[in-house]
N, C-alpha and C positions, 0 to 999 in steps of 0.2 A: 660417896665414901674415898677418900683421894688414891692414888696408886703409889705406891713412895718405892724405894729400897731399901726394904726393909731388913735385920740380918747382918747388916752392917758391909755385908759382901755383893749386893744384888743379885744373891741364888732367885728369889721370886722372880725381876724382871730377865732374868737371862731364861727361866723357865720357862713363863709368856710366851717370851722373846721364839725361841727352837717351837713351842704348839704351833703359834699364827706363823712361823716362816714353813714350819713342815708341810700345813695344811696349805699353803696358800701359793709352795712353789709352782706345785701343776700347773697352776695358772697362770702366774709369772711366763714359764715357760713354754706354754701355748702361746701366751703373747708374743712372745718374743718371737716364736715360729712365726704367728700372721703378718708379724713385722719385717720379715724376711720375704723369702723367696715363695709369696706363695702359701704356707701353710696354714691351715685349716684346723687349727685346736677349739677347743670350747671357747670362745673369745666373748662368755659375758663379762667379762672386765674393762671391753670397754664402750663405755658412753658416749664413742664418736656417732651419733646415727649416721652422719653424713654418710656411712660407708652399709647403715641396710640393707638395699636392696644390690646396690654392686658386688657387697661380699656376701651375698645370701648369708647376713649370720643369722639371721631366721634356721634356717636349714644348719644350722653348728648343733644345734642344741638336740639332744637327744630326742625321737619322736614321742615318747613316754613325756618327756617334758611339756613340747610341745601340745601334746593335749589336755593335759591339764591350762595349760594358762594360754590356748585359744577360745576364744570370745569372754574370757576375762571384760569386764569393764574397769574402767578408773579405780570408782568405791568399791568393787571387789579386790582389786590388786594390792588397797591401802591397807586394808584387812587381812586376807590371806597369804599374800606374800608379803611386804614388809610387817606382819604382826604388827599392825598398830586401828585396832577399831575403835571406832567414835564410843562417846559416853553410852554405856549403857547397851554396847554391840558387844558382841560374841563373835565369833572368830568358824562360820560355817563352810568346809568346803562341799562344793556339787557332787565331788566324784573322790574317788579313793586319788589322793597325789602320790606317787612315786619315792618312792625313801629316799632316794637320793637328792632328789629336791625338798626332801623337808630336811635332810642332813644338811646339804646349805644350811638351808634359811636357819634352824637350831645354831649351827655350829659358826656363822659368821655373829651371830649376837652373842654367844656366846663368851667368844674369844676375846672378842674388839672391847677399848676403854668402853665405862659407860659415864652415859652425858651427861645424865640427868643429874642436876646440882641439891645439892639436900636444904633447898627451897621451891617452895608451892610456883607455879606460873606470875610473873612479877608482879605484886599490888604494885607497884609505881604503876601502873598503868592502868587502873581499872578506874578510876575518876576521865582518865582522857585518854582516850586511846599515843596521841600522840606529844603529852607532857607527861616527864617523870616526875610525880610527888614528893621525889625525893630530892629531888633538885630544884634550888631557887629560880627565877625566872632568869634570871641574866645569863645564867647557864645554862639554860637551854635554847638559849638566839642559835641559830645558825647552826643547827645540832639536830639532827633525825628524831624519833625514838630508841631504834636501835643504838644510833652512837650516844648517848645520852643512858642508855640499862648501862654499856660496854665502860663509857668514862668513868660511870661513878662506881662499878662491880671493882672494876682494876685500879682503879685510885685510891679505892678505901681499904685495896686485899695490902699496895705500895708500901701504903701510908703504915698499917699492922706492921708488914714485915720491917720498914725500916723504923719502927721503934723496937721491933723486938731485937736487930742485927746491932743498932746505933750505928746507922749508916747516916752523914751529912749529906748529901746531897743524891739526888735522883739524877741519871740521865735518861733520857726518853729517846731511844731514835728511831730511824725513820718516824717523825713527830708529824706528819704533812701541814695543817693547819692548827697544829697547836692544840686541838682540845681538849687530850689528854694532860696535854702539858698546865694550860691554864688552870684546869679542875686542880692539879696535884697542888698548883703555888698559890695560886689565887682565892683557892676553899679548903684547901688542908694544908694550908702553911707551909709546906715541902719546901725547900731550893732547890730548883728545878733546872737544869741544863736540856736543851732539846736540839738535836743533830738530824735536820736534811736538806738531801739534796739538791733538792728544786728549789733555786730562789724565788719564783713565783710565791709557792708556796707558803714559806719563809717569812716573803713580803705581804701576805696575808696576817698569816701568823699574828704579826707586830701588831697589823691594824683590829684585828679584836681583838686583842690584847690591852689597846686604847681603848675602844671601846666597852668592853667589862668594868676594866678600870674607873669611868667615867659613870657605868651604870652602879656599879657597887657605889658609887661617890652620892649617887644620887640617894640613892634609898639609906642610906647611911643618915643622912638629913635626914628625910622623914619619918627614921627610924631610930634614935640616939640608944636608945638602950643595945644594940646591934654593933658599936663601934669597935674596931678590933682593937685589942690591945697592944700587937703590934702594926709596927707601920708593914703595907703592902706589898706583893714584889711580883714581880710580872716574871716569867720562864725569861730563858739566856735562851734566845737564838743563836743558832750556828750553820750556815750554810755547810755543807760535805760530804762527798758522799764515802759511809764505810765500807770496804774492799773484804771481802768475809773473808782471805787467806793471810791480810796483811792486822796489825795494830794500828789502832788511827788512835795518838799519842793524843790529837784533840777532844778526844772521849773520854780518855784519863786524866782529861785538867781538871785540879779544882777550883769551882767558882771560890770560896772562902773555905781555910782551915780553923780549927777551934787551936786556939793557944798551945802547944806542946804537943799536941797532937796532930798525926796525917788524916790525910780526907780520906774516909770507909763510903764508898760509893753502890746504889743500888741501881741496876740498869733492870730497863723492861721497854718493850717495846709492843706495843697494840695490835695485831697481827702485823707485825712484820715479812715484808715480803722475801719468799725463795730464802735466797744465800742471807738476805741480811739477819736471821734466826740464826742463823749459823755463825753468824758474825759477834752474837752475843753470847753464846757458847765459848765461843773463842776469848773472848776477852776476859769470859768468868775469870780464869786463871790469873789476869794479874793481882797483886799483891791489894793492890786500891780498892777492888771492887771484892765484898762481902755480902750481896745477894743480890740477888737474880730474878725477872718476875716476865715470862717471855709466854707472848701466844703468837703463834705458828700462823701462816698460813700462804698459802699461790705456792704449793707440795711440787705444781710439776714444772720452775722455775728451780727448782735446788740444779746443780753444774754436778755435773757428773765427770771425774770421780770430783766427791771434795765434799756436797752437801749432802752426799748419804752415800755410803754409811760413813758415820762420824768414828763408832767405836771399833776399836780393834777388835773386839766379841765378833761383831757381826761381819765385820771385814773380813774376817778366814772365814765364813759359809762356805761353801759354794755355792754360784752363784747367785751372788745376797741381794744382786745391783733390782731396782726396780725401774721397770719400763714406764715412758711419759707416760703412756695410754694408764696405766694402777692410777701415778702420780697426780696425775687431770683426775682422772675418776673421785681419788678420797679427799678433793675440795668443793663436789656438791651438797647442795643442805638438803638432805634425807627428809630432817622434821617437814622443812619448807615444801618440799615434793609432796611430800603423804597428803599436805592439806590439800595441794592442786587436785590430787587424785579425787580426795574426796568431793572435793569440791565439782566435779568431773568438767571446767570449764574449756570452752572450745581455745585456748591458748594453747593447748595440750597437741592439735592440730598441728602446730609449728615442728616438731620432731619429724612425721608423716611427708609435709612439708618437703623440710631441707631435706631431706634422704633423697627423695626422687628427685630436685634440680642437682642432686651431686650426679642421677646416672645420665643427665641432658650434660651435664660437666662432660662427664669421663668422656662418651660419646662425643661430643664435639672436640675437645681438648684431651687426649689420654693424659697426658702429662701432666695436664694440673691436679694434681691430687688436693683434697680440701681445701680450697682458696677460702680465704675469709671475705666473711659476706655480713654486710653492716645490717642488721637489723631492721628492720620491713616491720612496718607499725602496721596496726587492724588487722594480721593476717587474717584471724574468722571472720573476716569479711569476704575474704578474696577466693576465686576461684582458684584452683589447684595451678591454671596453666594459666591464670595472670601471677602467680607471688611464681611461679618461675621465670617470665619475661622479666621480671622485677629483679630476680636474685639474677640474670644471667648480666645483665644491666651492671649490678651491684658488683659484679665480679671482673668486670670488662670487657663482655664475650656480647656478642650482639643480639638483643634482644628478640629478632624478629628472625630467630633458627625455626626453621620448621620441626615441630612439638610431633611428638604420637602420642593423643590424646588417647587413645583408649588406655592405652599403654599407663600413662596420667594419672587414667580415671582405678583401674584396677589396683596400684600399687594405693592410692587414698583409702579404696577398701578394706587395705589393710594398716587402717592408724592405729585398733588398738593392740596389733601385733608388736608395732614397734612403739609404743609407749611401756606392753608389757614388759618386753627386750628393754628397754633403759628403767628400767626398776627393779630389775632381777642383778643388774649389772652395779643398782645404788646397792643392792646387798651387799657388795665389798669394800665400799666406800668407809665407814666406819674403820675398816679394820685395815684396810691401807693406814690411814691415816695412826695405826694403833703401833705400825710396824715403824714408822715413822718415829713417831714420841720416844719407842721403847729403845729406838738408836740414841737416842740422845739420853734418854734417862744412862741407861748404861756408858755413854761417854763422859759423863759425868763423875757416873761411879769409881770409873780405870783410877781419875784421877784424886779418889777419897775423900768427894764433895756429898753434900746432902743434897736431893732431890724430890720432891713429889708432883703429881699431875691430881690439881684440882680441879671439878666441871663449875668453873666461874660465873659462865652465862647461860642464861632459858639458849638452850638450842634451838627454839623457834624464832627467837628474834637473833641469837646469832649464831652462826653453823661451826665457826670454829672460838669451839667455848673451854677447850683445856689449856689454864694453865700452867707453866713447868714453873714450877719457884723451886730456888736452889740459895744454896746456904754453906759456909763455908766450918760451921759449927751445928751438931746438931740441934733442934729444937724442939723435937719430944713429940710433945702433946700438944704444945704452941702450936703446931704445923695444921688444929684441924681448928682454929681459931679466925685463921686465915680466908676462910670463905664460909662464912657463916655471914649473916644480914643483919646490921646494928639497927637496933631502934629507931 
């Protein structure tokens, strides 16, 4: 079901925001303390597991929580902690859990937006897991299954929203290689301008446009009955950076206007990164823009201040800021990680190995905190000391540093604890995303706009699956048509 600004004044959104904020504020405060002068609050909000051993994160948990979680294997964590049992499987606890831990699990689930769309697991991949049966072959080329699902679902929503609001042009912001723009223009017949700041991506998008047109022409010759009633029109690609705090004139310029009418623009962005989603919201107040369909991503890249909070109401709350760690955690894929836990694959070992590597880095260079370490392939085939040596080299340190093998082996023995802590942290991910999206709903409501959040993608395929839909006039029951699957 969609979540929107019912009642005309956003009272429901404020109530939901108050509940989430008041419940999560102690966690955020503890996290802020932990980032300061060594404070040791309950730091389950941090998925930065490099610190697991160096900052004794397991020791920050109440003893009763440690007793409940210690020794649980990954499939048990999936069912008992995340509450996502497999088919025909019930949640069975091996001991009585502390009420505080059960309350955390229950409350985090109750306060977060539902991420379950109004359709079953996509039937489009039943025949072939790598090819959507709802896209023709030319539109699937160069597009992974996840992206196939995303461009089809968002493209069809944009088409419906465009028809409902009488928009004459779609503007795809942060369009990348143009997969969504191509589907909307060449597949759905919309007039599309795509804006992307990376010239190389735009050049590739234009090349893929030409390839698709050639493929569609060949298909028409083979099947004359599918000939288009009107000439096909590729998206118009523009190389331009869009700043979050300033209006972009290029974004608002129409490609064409109907005689006697000004342009009516629909803004969209598929996983527009960080402040780019904020830029879409700021441009929505322009008179040329009639509708918006935005799917956000990369919340940790939101600028402070400016990216969050947006609404005056949230900005007026005491301590309303969200620390980086909370925003970074909100980007993790709960459903995907649950599946990893169920399979209990050796890849889960990476968490423990990376945390052990951090202890060696801190011992050698105390001032070097959480350096980026490029992915090390086939971690599960390496001994922990082999991983640490490769990690040191990737961090720019001497891989031949003397290692305390006994300490490393003792850390490796705590692998399940590391996984349990990370699973615990993931409980808060949907809740933090809820805070960010509620703030955006309230920002639009404060300007008397109409908005709703719809779970548009299957979360197993696309974890950031909530689309923010906004219009300047109420659509009433028509909103419910946007998330339905067409036959």
